[in-house]
C-alpha positions in Angstrom: 183.7 110.4 226.1 185.7 107.9 228.1 186.3 104.4 226.8 184.2 103.0 229.7 181.3 105.2 228.8 181.5 104.1 225.2 181.5 100.4 226.2 178.6 100.8 228.6 176.5 102.7 226.0 177.2 100.0 223.5 176.1 97.3 225.9 172.8 99.1 226.7 172.2 99.6 223.0 172.6 95.9 222.3 170.5 94.8 225.3 167.8 97.3 224.3 167.6 96.0 220.8 167.4 92.4 222.0 164.5 93.3 224.3 162.6 95.3 221.6 163.1 92.8 218.8 160.8 90.0 220.1 158.1 92.6 220.6 158.4 94.0 217.1 158.6 90.5 215.7 155.4 89.5 217.6 153.6 92.6 216.3 154.7 91.9 212.8 153.6 88.2 213.0 150.2 89.3 214.3 149.5 91.3 211.1 149.8 88.2 208.9 148.3 84.8 208.5 150.3 82.2 206.7 148.9 80.2 203.8 149.6 77.1 206.0 146.9 78.4 208.3 144.4 79.6 205.7 144.6 76.3 203.8 143.9 74.3 206.9 140.6 72.5 207.3 140.5 72.7 211.1 141.8 75.0 213.8 143.8 73.4 216.6 144.5 75.1 219.9 147.9 76.5 218.8 146.6 77.8 215.6 143.6 79.3 217.4 146.0 81.4 219.6 147.7 82.8 216.5 144.5 83.5 214.7 143.1 85.2 217.8 146.1 87.5 218.0 145.7 88.3 214.3 142.0 89.1 214.7 142.6 91.2 217.8 145.2 93.3 216.0 142.9 93.8 213.0 139.9 94.8 215.2 142.2 97.2 217.2 143.2 98.9 213.9 139.6 99.1 212.7 138.6 100.9 215.9 141.4 103.5 215.5 140.6 107.1 214.8 143.4 107.3 212.3 142.1 106.5 208.8 145.3 104.8 207.6 145.3 102.5 210.6 141.7 101.6 210.0 142.5 100.7 206.4 145.5 98.7 207.6 143.1 96.7 209.8 140.8 96.1 206.8 143.7 95.1 204.5 145.0 92.6 207.0 141.9 90.4 206.6 141.0 91.2 203.0 144.6 90.2 201.9 144.5 87.0 203.8 141.1 86.1 202.4 141.5 87.2 198.8 145.2 87.4 197.9 146.4 83.9 199.0 145.0 80.4 199.0 142.2 79.8 201.4 140.6 76.5 202.2 136.8 76.4 201.8 136.6 74.7 205.2 138.7 77.5 206.8 136.4 80.4 205.8 133.4 79.6 208.0 135.7 78.7 210.9 137.6 82.0 210.7 134.3 83.9 210.1 132.8 82.5 213.3 135.8 84.0 215.2 135.7 87.5 213.7 132.1 88.2 212.8 131.0 89.1 216.3 133.6 91.9 216.5 132.7 93.1 213.0 129.0 93.2 213.8 129.7 95.4 216.8 131.9 97.8 214.7 129.2 98.0 212.0 126.5 98.8 214.7 128.4 101.1 217.0 131.3 102.8 215.2 131.6 105.6 212.8 130.5 105.3 209.2 134.1 105.0 208.0 135.0 102.3 210.4 131.7 100.4 209.7 132.4 100.6 205.9 135.8 99.1 206.4 134.3 96.4 208.6 131.7 95.6 205.8 134.5 95.3 203.3 136.0 92.6 205.5 132.6 90.8 205.7 132.5 90.9 201.8 135.9 89.3 201.7 135.1 86.4 204.0 132.8 84.8 201.4 131.0 82.2 203.5 127.4 81.5 204.4 127.5 83.5 207.6 129.1 86.5 206.0 126.6 86.4 203.1 123.7 86.3 205.6 125.2 89.4 207.4 125.4 91.3 204.2 121.8 90.5 203.4 120.7 91.7 206.9 122.6 95.0 206.3 120.5 95.7 203.1 117.4 96.2 205.2 116.6 99.7 206.4 115.3 98.3 209.7 118.7 96.8 210.4 120.8 99.5 208.8 119.5 103.0 208.6 122.7 104.3 206.9 122.2 104.4 203.1 125.9 104.4 202.5 126.3 101.2 204.5 123.3 99.5 202.8 125.0 100.4 199.5 128.2 98.6 200.5 126.3 95.6 201.7 124.1 95.3 198.6 127.0 95.9 196.3 128.8 93.0 198.0 125.8 90.7 197.3 125.4 91.9 193.7 129.0 91.0 192.9 129.0 87.8 194.9 131.5 85.1 194.2 130.9 82.4 196.7 133.6 79.7 196.9 131.5 77.8 199.4 128.2 76.3 198.3 125.1 77.4 200.0 122.3 75.1 201.1 118.8 75.8 200.0 117.9 77.0 203.4 120.8 79.4 203.5 120.3 80.7 200.0 116.5 81.0 200.4 116.9 83.0 203.6 119.2 85.4 202.0 117.0 85.8 198.9 113.9 86.5 201.0 115.7 89.3 202.9 117.1 90.9 199.7 113.7 90.8 198.0 112.0 92.4 201.0 114.7 95.0 201.3 114.5 96.0 197.6 110.7 96.7 197.8 111.1 99.0 200.8 114.3 100.7 199.6 114.1 104.4 198.8 117.6 104.8 197.2 117.5 103.7 193.6 121.2 102.6 193.5 120.8 100.4 196.5 117.6 98.9 195.1 119.5 98.2 191.8 122.1 96.3 193.7 119.5 94.4 195.6 117.9 93.4 192.3 121.2 92.6 190.7 121.9 90.2 193.7 118.7 88.4 192.9 119.8 88.1 189.3 123.2 86.8 190.4 121.6 84.1 192.6 119.4 83.0 189.7 122.3 81.6 187.8 124.9 80.9 190.5 126.2 77.3 190.5 126.9 77.6 194.2 123.2 77.5 195.1 120.7 74.7 194.6 118.4 74.7 191.5 115.4 75.3 193.7 117.0 78.4 195.1 117.9 79.6 191.5 114.2 79.3 190.7 113.3 81.2 193.9 115.7 83.9 192.8 114.0 84.3 189.4 110.6 84.3 191.0 111.7 87.0 193.5 113.2 89.1 190.8 110.0 89.1 188.7 107.9 89.8 191.8 110.1 92.6 193.1 110.4 94.3 189.7 106.6 94.1 189.4 106.1 95.6 192.8 108.6 98.4 192.1 107.0 99.4 188.8 103.6 99.4 190.5 105.0 101.7 193.2 106.3 104.0 190.5 103.0 104.1 188.7 101.1 104.8 192.0 103.6 107.5 193.1 104.4 105.7 196.3 108.1 105.7 195.5 110.4 108.2 193.8 110.2 108.2 190.0 114.0 107.9 190.0 113.5 104.2 190.9 113.0 103.6 187.2 116.8 103.8 187.0 117.0 100.7 189.2 114.5 98.9 186.9 116.4 99.7 183.8 119.8 98.8 185.3 118.4 95.5 186.5 117.0 94.6 183.1 120.1 95.7 181.2 122.5 93.8 183.5 120.3 90.6 183.4 120.6 90.8 179.6 124.3 91.3 179.7 125.4 89.0 182.6 122.7 86.4 183.3 121.2 85.5 179.9 124.6 83.9 178.8 124.7 81.8 181.9 121.1 80.7 182.1 119.4 78.0 180.1 117.1 79.1 177.2 114.2 77.6 179.1 114.9 79.6 182.2 115.3 82.8 180.3 112.1 82.2 178.3 110.2 81.5 181.5 111.5 84.6 183.2 110.8 86.9 180.3 107.2 85.5 180.0 106.7 86.1 183.7 108.0 89.6 183.3 105.8 90.5 180.3 103.0 92.1 182.4 105.5 94.3 184.1 107.2 95.2 180.9 103.9 96.3 179.4 103.2 98.4 182.5 106.5 100.1 182.1 105.5 101.2 178.6 102.4 103.0 180.1 104.3 104.9 182.8 104.1 108.7 182.7 107.4 110.3 182.0 108.3 112.9 184.6 109.2 116.3 183.3 111.0 117.8 186.3 114.5 117.0 184.8 115.8 116.0 181.4 118.1 113.4 183.0 115.1 111.6 184.6 113.1 111.8 181.4 116.0 110.3 179.5 116.1 107.5 182.1 112.5 106.6 181.3 113.2 106.8 177.6 116.2 104.5 178.0 114.1 102.0 180.0 111.6 101.9 177.2 114.4 101.1 174.8 115.5 98.2 177.0 111.9 96.9 177.2 111.6 97.1 173.4 114.8 95.0 173.1 113.4 92.4 175.4 110.1 92.2 173.5 111.9 91.9 170.1 114.5 89.4 171.4 112.5 87.2 173.7 108.8 87.8 173.3 108.4 87.8 169.5 108.1 91.6 169.3 104.7 91.4 170.9 104.7 94.9 172.5 101.0 95.2 173.0 101.1 97.9 175.6 98.3 100.4 175.3 99.4 103.8 174.0 102.4 102.4 172.2 104.9 103.8 174.7 105.4 105.9 177.7 103.4 109.1 178.1 104.7 112.4 179.1 103.0 114.5 181.7 103.7 117.6 179.7 102.3 118.8 176.4 105.6 118.3 174.6 106.6 115.1 172.9 108.7 112.5 174.6 112.3 113.5 175.1 115.0 112.2 172.8 116.7 108.9 173.7 119.7 109.2 175.9 123.0 109.1 174.0 
């Protein structure tokens, strides 16, 4: 190669790198939000342009058919909202910009893309994102059980850095309670009920809403047990009942006042007695064990909070077979 060709090739290489570098830098910048932005309390026009580019890149990734690219789009937002400092005032402002796109993905895209979009909604942690999660727990809004599970799980493990007004909290609670009663998947119902428990002690909601959450929990558990007894829901729903009672004992009792716990347990007493009279299904040992374990949980509640007054007729659950009740689950 002649010296002239070498020089010309070198010039083209340098010019090419200079033209590509700004594009690569712009793409890199669009995948990140600085803490200076996430800690701001308002969004000025210049910042809005940067946030818009960031959101557009994330949404573009989420719509990709490549699974790694979709995950990258999710992680862009989740990292910004959970792995760095975020101002409480910034969250609802940012959510207002991205939620319309996320709603569209949840409604119109594949289950995988929608699941990743819901993971972003969970990370936003603001009133509007919480309301969207609640809407997605209802079968009329979300026919996919896997997506309802993601939404309900997000509410069950809620950590809200922004306080909810009574109107916001009550609206969410009413949706969750309604969804739980109509749910056919026991794990989703369990998360719905756990969400009610979480709201019952959450310091981020008004006291009146905490009271509503306890009332909704008692009412929903009662309705669910009634459905099990009547055979209008699957007997496996007893797993949701047991899980709810056990998690309330473990997670909520230490956070609640003695008066609130006593009132809730007293209100639950009729339902607890009804549980003790349920017929134990014999179609599977695992299901029979679940009923036995639920009775153990109920016994613990009676002994701990209701003075041991287990006055249910029959002294325990009945089996629909001639054999004795199955042994307790180990």
